[in-house]
C-alpha positions, 0 to 999 in steps of 0.5 A: 763336522758340526760347528760348536755353539758358542758358550758364554762363561760368566765369572763374578769376581771380588777377592783372591786373584790368585784363585780367579787365575785358577779359575780362568785357567781351567776355562782355557783348558776346556776341550770345547773350543768355541767359548768366551770368558766374562770376568766381572769385577765386583768392586774388588780392591785388589791389584789384578794388573798382573792377572789382566796382563796374563789373560786380558786377551783371552777375557772380557773384563768389566768393572762394576761397583760392588753389588754381590754376585747376583748382580755380577752375574746379571751383568755378565748375562747381558754382556754375553754373546753365546747361545748357552750361559755357564756360570763359575765362581772365581774360587772354583775350577772346571775339569777339561771335559766339563763344557763338551760333555754337558753340551753333548748331554743337553743337545743329545737329551733336549734340555734347556738347562742342566747340572752335574755332580762335583767334587769338594775340596779345600786348601788345608788338607787337600782332602776331596769328596765327590757329591752326588746330586741326584736331583733332576726332572721336576724340581718344583716343590722339592727345591724348597726343601733341599737344593743340591744344584751348585751354580759352577755346574749349571749350563742354561740355554740363553733363550731360556732366561731371555723367554722368562726374563729371569735373572739372579736374585739381586736383592738376595746375598745368600741363596740368590741362585736358589730363587733362579733355580726355582722359577726356571723349574716351574715350566723346564725340567732339570737335566742331570749328568751324574758326573763330577765335572767341577771342583768346588772349593770349600772354605769357612765362608761358604754360606752352605756350612754357616748356620746363621746364613742357612736359617736366615735364608730358609726363613725367607722362603716362607714368602715364596712358598705361599705362591707355590701351594698348588704345586704339592700333592699333599696339603699336609706336607705343604703345612708341614713345610711352612711351619718349619720355614715359619720356625726358621723366620721367627728364630732368626729374626728373635736371635738378631735382635738378641745378639745385638744386645750381648757381647758374643764372639763369632765362634759363640754367635754361630754355635748359638745359631747351630743349636737353634738350626737343629730343629729344622735341620732334622725336619728337612731331613724328614721332608726330603724322604716324604716329598 
């Protein structure tokens, strides 16, 4: 029997220690045995003494000042000892066969990084939704238009990160993982296992469902897009996308100034951004079909 290669599971944590306990328990329940669990406390003020009493012997625990999930994951990468790196958000859950199936898939198909489908759920109505990603191979430049890669679904060969020296973008609080996927996708095909192996908890603060964060993130992509002009087969598509991202950038800048001078409830604030984001949202749908 071949010895299982070690997988380092990196879990950044900031709040909801009860969810963190569920996340760690889902890793301990994996059918794959050679795992190390690295929990990075990103400056949380919660009392986690009960958590450490229960799981302390099963994890490597590290506390740091708050710097965002990207800095927490990067610290976990530096402390990792595994040949593979897997990332789990503290509010999400893995199904028991997650690591075993993905490592087998990667080694059987010679992928240095891969992801899978996942299931969305929440704690309110208990409804679940299966999310099919259909995203693989050469992901540049299409990941400028859409990016269905969920971080808890990703496993990466550690050698790939150390060969490239790429890390999560610590200067971003939104889309910090997107920038890493973009860089890794430049010269490495993405593997895709069409099977749901992760449960992603949806809540009101998810960046993917907040229009103002999407507008901000898309606008910031404009500067990065310029470096990837040569990856587009059609110059028309490139400039089309550039115009849409420029709209996002300018709209967010104008609205950010505007809301400083008016008194607006959070609900109205988000509604305003949704109205403005409708135009690029429709155009991203069109671009997805032609890129």
